[in-house]
N, C-alpha and C positions, 0 to 999 in steps of 0.2 A: 816736531810738527812744524809745518810752515805757517807763515803769518797770513791771516786773512786780509785780502785787499778788496777794497770797494771798486766795483766796475762802474764807470760812468755810462749811463744809459741816455741815448739820444731820444728825447720825447717823441719825435716824429717816427723813429723806428718802432718804438713801443706802440704807438697809436696804430701804425700800419699792421703790426703783428697781431693786433686784437681784431682786425677785420677779416672777414672771410675772403678767400681768393677772388670771388666775384665782386665783392665790395671794393677790394683793392683795385681791380680792373676798372670798375666804374669811376673810382677816384682818379685813376690815371687818365681816363678819357676826359674827365672834366678839366683836369690840368692841361691836357693837350688842347682842348677846345679853347681855353683861355690863351694859351701860348700862340695858337694859330689865328686868333681873332682878327688881327690886322694884316692878314695875308690875302692873297688872291683866292685862297681856298674858301669855299662856302661852308656853312654849317652842314648843308646837305652832303657835301663831299666827306666831311669829317664823320658825320653820322653813318654814312654808307661804309666807310672804312672800319668804324667801330663795330658795326653789325657783322661785317665780314670776319673780323678778328674774334668776336664773341662766338660766332657760328663755328669757327675752327676749334676754339677752345672748349666750348660747352655743348656743341651740337645744337640742333634745332630745338627751340622751346616747344613744349607740347601743351 
């Protein structure tokens, strides 16, 4: 038999894997919002882009 080896787990990967796909997307948009905070883009621009992506991925909310 082979020897058992411990696999290192990145805590951030584990946390993301515990989230639903929609929660992961929401987290990504929050990160993007912070990343683009000091650009010429407005939060309105970022929100509009986020809504477009969500609509493509999840369809229209009912």
